[in-house]
C-alpha positions in Angstrom: 0.1 0.1 -0.1 2.6 2.3 1.0 4.7 1.5 -2.4 1.4 2.2 -4.4 1.0 5.6 -2.5 4.7 6.6 -3.1 4.3 5.9 -6.6 1.1 7.9 -7.3 2.8 10.8 -5.1 5.8 10.8 -7.4 4.2 9.5 -10.6 5.6 12.4 -12.8 9.1 12.4 -11.6 9.4 8.6 -11.8 8.0 8.7 -15.5 10.5 11.5 -16.5 13.4 9.5 -15.1 12.3 6.4 -16.9 12.1 8.5 -20.0 15.6 9.9 -19.5 16.8 6.7 -18.7 15.6 5.2 -21.8 16.8 8.3 -23.9 20.3 7.3 -22.5 20.1 3.7 -23.2 18.9 4.2 -26.7 21.7 6.8 -27.3 24.4 4.1 -26.1 22.9 1.8 -28.2 23.0 3.8 -31.3 26.9 4.9 -30.3 27.5 1.0 -30.2 25.9 0.3 -33.6 27.7 3.4 -34.9 30.9 1.9 -33.8 30.2 -1.6 -35.1 29.3 -0.2 -38.5 32.0 1.9 -38.7 34.5 -0.9 -37.8 32.9 -3.1 -40.3 33.0 -0.4 -42.8 36.8 0.3 -42.3 37.6 -3.2 -42.5 35.8 -3.6 -45.6 37.5 -0.7 -47.0 40.8 -2.4 -46.1 40.0 -5.7 -48.2 38.2 -3.8 -51.1 40.9 -1.0 -51.5 44.3 -3.1 -51.4 46.9 -1.4 -53.2 48.4 -4.7 -54.5 47.2 -8.2 -54.9 49.2 -10.8 -53.1 48.9 -14.3 -54.7 51.1 -17.3 -53.5 53.7 -17.0 -50.8 54.9 -13.3 -51.0 58.2 -13.5 -48.5 58.5 -9.4 -48.9 56.9 -8.0 -46.1 57.3 -4.7 -47.3 54.8 -5.5 -50.0 52.1 -6.6 -47.6 52.9 -3.6 -45.8 51.2 -1.7 -49.0 47.9 -3.2 -47.9 48.2 -3.2 -44.1 50.6 -0.3 -43.2 49.5 -0.5 -39.5 50.5 -3.9 -38.6 53.6 -3.4 -40.9 54.8 -0.3 -39.0 54.7 -2.2 -35.7 56.4 -5.2 -37.2 59.4 -2.8 -38.4 59.8 -2.0 -34.7 61.2 -5.5 -34.2 64.3 -3.9 -35.2 64.6 -1.7 -32.1 66.8 -3.1 -29.4 66.2 -0.7 -26.4 64.1 -2.5 -24.3 66.0 -4.1 -21.0 64.4 -5.8 -18.2 66.2 -7.3 -15.0 67.0 -10.4 -17.1 67.9 -9.4 -20.6 65.6 -8.0 -23.1 65.9 -7.4 -26.8 69.6 -6.2 -26.9 72.4 -8.3 -28.2 73.9 -10.1 -25.3 76.7 -12.8 -25.7 75.4 -15.5 -23.2 78.6 -17.4 -23.3 80.6 -14.5 -21.9 78.1 -13.9 -19.1 78.1 -17.7 -18.2 81.3 -19.4 -19.5 80.3 -22.6 -17.9 77.9 -23.1 -21.0 81.1 -23.4 -23.1 82.1 -26.6 -21.2 78.7 -28.1 -21.2 78.4 -27.7 -25.1 81.9 -29.0 -25.9 81.9 -30.5 -29.3 79.0 -28.7 -30.5 78.6 -25.7 -32.2 76.8 -23.8 -29.5 80.2 -23.9 -27.5 81.4 -21.5 -30.4 78.6 -18.9 -30.3 75.6 -18.2 -28.1 73.9 -14.8 -28.0 70.4 -13.8 -26.5 67.8 -13.9 -29.3 66.9 -10.4 -30.8 63.7 -9.3 -33.0 62.2 -11.1 -35.6 63.8 -8.7 -38.0 67.2 -9.8 -37.3 66.4 -13.5 -37.9 68.1 -14.1 -41.1 71.1 -11.8 -40.1 71.8 -13.5 -37.0 71.9 -17.1 -38.6 74.3 -16.1 -41.0 76.5 -14.2 -38.7 76.7 -16.8 -36.0 79.9 -19.0 -35.7 77.3 -21.9 -35.5 76.6 -22.0 -39.1 80.3 -21.9 -40.3 81.9 -20.4 -43.1 81.2 -22.1 -46.1 83.0 -20.6 -49.2 82.1 -23.9 -51.0 79.3 -26.3 -50.7 81.6 -29.1 -49.5 82.6 -26.8 -46.6 78.9 -26.6 -45.1 78.5 -27.9 -41.5 75.0 -27.4 -41.4 72.0 -28.6 -43.6 69.2 -26.2 -45.1 67.1 -27.2 -42.3 68.8 -24.5 -40.1 66.9 -22.2 -42.3 63.6 -23.6 -41.5 62.5 -21.0 -38.8 64.1 -17.7 -40.0 62.2 -16.7 -43.2 59.1 -16.8 -45.1 61.3 -17.6 -48.0 61.4 -21.0 -46.5 58.0 -22.3 -47.1 58.2 -20.7 -50.6 61.3 -22.9 -51.3 59.6 -25.9 -50.2 56.7 -25.3 -52.5 59.5 -24.7 -55.4 61.8 -27.7 -54.6 59.8 -29.8 -52.5 60.1 -30.4 -48.5 62.4 -33.1 -48.6 64.7 -31.7 -51.1 64.8 -28.4 -49.0 65.7 -30.2 -45.8 68.6 -32.6 -47.4 70.3 -29.6 -49.2 73.3 -27.9 -47.8 72.7 -24.8 -45.7 74.8 -22.4 -48.0 72.7 -23.4 -51.3 70.0 -21.3 -50.2 72.1 -18.3 -49.0 70.9 -16.1 -52.0 67.2 -17.4 -51.7 66.5 -17.2 -47.9 67.0 -13.3 -47.3 63.7 -12.0 -45.6 63.5 -12.2 -42.1 60.5 -13.6 -40.3 57.2 -11.8 -41.5 53.8 -11.7 -42.7 53.8 -14.9 -45.0 54.9 -17.1 -42.0 51.6 -16.6 -40.3 49.2 -15.1 -42.7 46.7 -16.2 -45.8 47.2 -13.4 -48.0 43.4 -13.8 -49.4 41.7 -13.5 -46.1 44.4 -12.7 -43.3 43.5 -15.6 -41.5 46.4 -17.3 -39.2 48.0 -19.7 -41.6 50.4 -22.8 -40.6 53.0 -22.4 -43.3 55.6 -25.1 -41.7 54.7 -28.7 -42.4 56.6 -30.1 -39.1 54.0 -28.9 -37.1 51.2 -30.1 -39.1 53.1 -33.4 -39.3 53.4 -33.5 -35.5 49.8 -33.1 -34.9 48.7 -35.8 -37.4 51.2 -38.2 -35.5 49.4 -37.4 -32.2 46.0 -38.1 -34.2 44.8 -34.2 -33.9 43.7 -32.3 -37.1 45.4 -29.0 -36.8 42.9 -27.5 -39.3 40.1 -28.0 -36.5 41.7 -25.8 -34.2 40.0 -22.7 -32.8 41.1 -19.1 -33.7 42.7 -19.0 -30.2 44.5 -21.9 -30.4 45.9 -20.6 -33.8 47.1 -17.7 -32.0 49.5 -19.9 -30.1 50.2 -22.2 -32.9 51.4 -19.7 -35.4 54.4 -19.5 -32.8 54.4 -23.0 -32.1 55.8 -23.5 -35.9 59.1 -22.3 -34.7 59.2 -21.8 -30.8 59.3 -25.5 -29.9 61.8 -28.7 -29.6 62.8 -30.2 -32.7 65.5 -32.3 -34.3 66.8 -33.3 -37.7 65.7 -36.6 -38.4 67.9 -39.2 -40.5 70.4 -38.6 -43.3 67.7 -36.2 -45.1 67.6 -34.2 -42.1 63.9 -33.8 -41.7 62.9 -31.4 -39.4 60.5 -33.4 -36.7 58.8 -32.3 -33.5 59.4 -35.2 -30.9 55.9 -34.7 -29.4 54.8 -38.4 -30.3 54.6 -39.5 -26.6 53.9 -36.1 -25.4 55.5 -32.7 -24.9 57.1 -32.9 -21.4 60.7 -33.3 -20.9 60.4 -36.7 -20.0 58.2 -37.7 -22.9 60.5 -36.2 -25.4 63.4 -37.9 -23.7 61.8 -41.2 -24.0 61.1 -40.7 -27.3 64.7 -39.7 -28.3 66.0 -42.7 -26.2 63.6 -45.2 -28.2 64.8 -44.0 -31.8 68.4 -44.0 -30.6 68.7 -40.2 -31.2 72.1 -38.3 -30.1 72.9 -34.6 -31.2 76.6 -35.1 -30.6 79.2 -36.9 -28.4 80.6 -34.5 -25.6 84.1 -34.2 -26.2 85.3 -34.4 -22.5 82.8 -36.7 -20.9 81.9 -38.9 -24.1 78.3 -38.8 -23.2 75.7 -39.1 -25.9 74.0 -35.6 -25.7 70.9 -34.1 -26.7 70.4 -30.3 -27.5 67.2 -28.7 -26.6 66.2 -26.1 -28.9 63.7 -23.8 -27.5 60.8 -25.5 -26.3 58.6 -22.3 -25.7 55.6 -23.6 -26.8 55.4 -26.8 -24.8 56.4 -25.0 -21.6 53.8 -22.4 -22.0 51.0 -25.0 -22.5 52.1 -26.3 -19.0 51.8 -23.0 -17.2 49.0 -21.1 -15.7 48.4 -18.5 -18.5 47.7 -21.2 -21.0 45.7 -23.3 -18.8 43.2 -20.3 -18.3 42.6 -19.9 -22.0 45.3 -17.2 -23.1 47.3 -17.4 -26.2 50.9 -16.4 -27.0 49.5 -13.6 -28.9 47.5 -12.3 -26.1 50.7 -11.1 -24.3 53.4 -10.5 -27.0 51.1 -8.9 -29.6 48.5 -7.0 -27.5 45.8 -4.9 -29.4 46.1 -1.5 -30.3 43.5 0.8 -31.7 43.6 3.7 -34.4 40.2 5.3 -35.2 37.7 2.5 -35.6 40.3 -0.2 -36.2 41.5 -2.8 -33.6 44.7 -4.7 -34.6 47.5 -6.6 -33.0 50.4 -5.2 -32.5 53.3 -7.1 -34.3 56.3 -5.7 -32.3 56.8 -8.8 -30.7 58.7 -8.3 -27.5 58.5 -8.9 -23.9 55.3 -8.2 -22.4 57.0 -6.2 -19.7 57.7 -3.4 -22.2 53.9 -2.6 -22.7 52.5 -3.7 -19.2 49.4 -1.5 -19.2 48.2 -3.4 -22.6 49.4 -6.7 -21.4 49.4 -7.6 -17.8 47.4 -5.0 -16.7 44.4 -6.0 -19.0 43.6 -8.8 -16.3 45.8 -8.4 -13.4 44.5 -5.2 -11.4 47.7 -4.2 -9.8 50.3 -1.6 -10.2 53.2 -2.0 -12.9 55.6 -2.0 -10.1 54.1 -4.9 -8.2 53.6 -6.8 -11.3 57.4 -6.4 -12.3 58.3 -7.7 -8.8 56.3 -10.8 -9.1 58.0 -11.6 -12.4 61.4 -11.1 -11.1 60.7 -12.9 -8.0 59.9 -16.2 -10.3 63.0 -15.3 -12.5 65.3 -14.9 -9.7 64.5 -18.2 -7.8 64.8 -20.2 -11.1 67.9 -18.7 -12.1 69.5 -19.2 -8.9 68.5 -23.0 -9.3 69.8 -22.8 -13.0 73.3 -21.3 -12.1 73.9 -24.1 -9.4 72.9 -26.7 -12.1 75.4 -25.4 -14.6 78.4 -25.4 -11.7 77.7 -29.1 -10.8 76.9 -30.3 -14.2 80.6 -29.0 -15.4 82.1 -30.7 -12.5 80.4 -33.9 -13.8 81.7 -33.7 -17.2 85.1 -32.8 -16.1 84.8 -35.6 -13.5 84.1 -38.1 -16.2 86.9 -37.0 -18.4 89.3 -37.4 -15.9 87.9 -41.1 -15.0 88.4 -41.9 -18.8 92.2 -40.5 -18.5 92.7 -42.7 -15.7 91.8 -45.8 -17.5 87.8 -46.0 -17.0 86.2 -48.9 -19.5 83.1 -48.4 -21.2 81.5 -50.7 -18.7 82.3 -48.7 -15.7 81.1 -45.2 -17.4 78.0 -46.5 -18.5 76.0 -45.3 -15.4 77.8 -41.8 -15.6 77.0 -41.2 -19.2 73.4 -41.9 -19.0 73.1 -39.7 -16.0 74.8 -37.0 -17.7 72.7 -37.3 -20.8 69.5 -37.0 -18.8 71.1 -34.2 -16.3 71.8 -32.0 -19.2 68.8 -32.6 -21.3 66.6 -31.3 -18.4 69.0 -28.1 -17.8 69.0 -27.6 -21.5 65.3 -28.1 -21.8 64.7 -25.5 -19.3 67.2 -22.8 -20.2 66.8 -22.8 -23.9 63.2 -21.9 -23.6 62.6 -18.4 -24.0 60.8 -17.0 -20.9 60.4 -20.4 -19.3 60.9 -19.0 -15.7 57.8 -17.0 -16.2 55.7 -19.1 -18.7 55.6 -22.2 -16.5 57.8 -21.4 -13.3 56.6 -24.6 -11.3 57.5 -26.9 -14.2 60.8 -25.1 -15.0 61.8 -25.4 -11.3 60.9 -29.0 -11.0 62.9 -29.9 -14.6 65.9 -27.9 -13.1 65.6 -29.5 -9.6 65.6 -33.3 -11.2 68.6 -31.9 -13.3 70.5 -30.8 -10.3 69.9 -34.3 -8.6 71.1 -36.1 -11.6 74.2 -34.1 -11.8 75.1 -34.8 -8.3 74.4 -38.6 -9.0 76.7 -38.4 -12.2 79.5 -37.1 -9.9 78.8 -39.8 -7.2 79.0 -42.5 -10.0 82.2 -41.0 -11.1 83.8 -41.1 -7.8 82.6 -44.9 -7.6 84.7 -45.4 -10.9 87.7 -43.6 -9.6 87.4 -45.8 -6.4 87.5 -48.8 -8.4 90.6 -47.8 -10.3 92.3 -47.0 -7.3 92.8 -43.5 -8.1 93.1 -41.1 -5.0 94.0 -37.8 -6.7 91.5 -35.0 -6.5 89.7 -34.3 -9.7 91.5 -31.2 -11.2 89.3 -27.8 -11.4 90.1 -26.0 -14.7 90.0 -22.3 -15.0 87.0 -21.7 -17.1 86.3 -18.4 -15.5 85.9 -16.5 -18.9 84.7 -17.5 -22.2 88.0 -17.4 -23.7 89.8 -19.7 -21.1 86.6 -22.2 -21.4 86.8 -22.5 -25.0 90.9 -22.8 -25.0 90.1 -25.6 -22.4 87.7 -27.7 -24.8 90.3 -27.1 -27.6 88.4 -24.6 -29.8 90.9 -22.7 -32.2 88.7 -19.6 -32.0 91.0 -17.1 -33.8 90.8 -19.4 -36.7 87.2 -19.8 -36.5 86.6 -16.2 -36.3 89.0 -15.4 -39.1 87.2 -17.8 -41.3 83.8 -16.4 -40.4 85.0 -12.9 -41.2 86.1 -13.7 -44.6 82.9 -15.6 -45.2 80.8 -12.3 -44.3 83.2 -10.1 -46.3 83.2 -12.1 -49.6 80.4 -14.6 -49.5 77.3 -12.8 -48.0 77.7 -9.8 -50.2 77.3 -12.2 -53.4 74.4 -13.7 -52.0 72.7 -10.4 -51.4 73.6 -9.0 -54.8 71.9 -12.2 -56.4 69.0 -12.1 -54.5 68.3 -8.5 -55.4 69.1 -9.5 -59.2 66.2 -12.2 -58.8 63.9 -9.8 -57.0 63.8 -11.9 -54.0 64.7 -8.7 -51.7 63.7 -5.2 -51.9 
């Protein structure tokens, strides 16, 4: 009764309030409709007014930039190297100089020559050409790497695969395509030019899904926003004499499952020159570890954090300046986490600091195990005696490498990364104990000598690398061979 009396008393005021509210709602809906219409109109304009028609695999991102200038302008920023966080950024950093223990861990493998922190996508081709890991092949016979080493560096790769065949591409020598692979990672690596949908251009990813009984073509748009990255940011190996690029996911994506796969197929990347252990080299299992972390498990994709959206007028588009999310916290972390920039940075650095503490300890102990194994061999140990040592060294280093080779592992999946490193540390200690057992069997009472590997140069000398010779050959290669490649590429209109 009181409510009825109140309504009758204030009837006129309430009706005006309802009328005003309705006007506001209608106005806001009109704005929304206009915004949607404007966005659709501008997007339609983009497709209907293309400056160039792109057909097939166009490796030159500058051509795509004619049609999609906003995305292209952000992609160009991958050339910038100004960002730096507490632990790396996008600057050139000589990792072996910072952590010379790694030289010994990779003794006998090309990574002991040269290993630097990754820069932006714009440097993908330049960095693989200049690294000492690809050698200095002035002739085809001097190649130390197969063409498979180009696989993730350029949209020229899927173009070449279409031209010469996938198997023929892989089994060729690296330098055979030096004048062909000249455009760094760009538009054609991830997009279909006809509709700009995310495309899977690398067969190894599709093949890995097929072997797992999955149809990659049925993946959702959100899944593809990570799968585009998974074409390259994964663990892989070169299978057989044809050096066929293969992802070892048949048994699963964990470090242990991939190790089991490698053990069963009898694969070894190289034999360690000090310990003689049959080693595995992890590449960069970024996708695998990301999928084990909290962000992926909550439905986020790689692009959500590394390619945040930008708005310009009515257009909303992805920022192609692929860089650490810490550079744009306001557009990455803070879109979900309602916290200050300072606190968010603190959380990230806490994860990283704790995991890197374990990583550094592992590297020290793993080096001791390799050096101890060498000492045991020098004292006359037999293959039978050393078998447990070599098995532990292989397992320990695989786990260490799996964790440290992955970009951002300490944040993508901190719990899993810490678990893997802890197991590596445990196996490193076990390897040392097994070495001591062998030395005891041999009656050796001497202490294992500790080499001076306090600098990169000392460590490289210790494992027997002739760095002046390697650098001299590379300098000649860069001065004489590389200009030939670039000249030929421009003549063939492969490069603008």
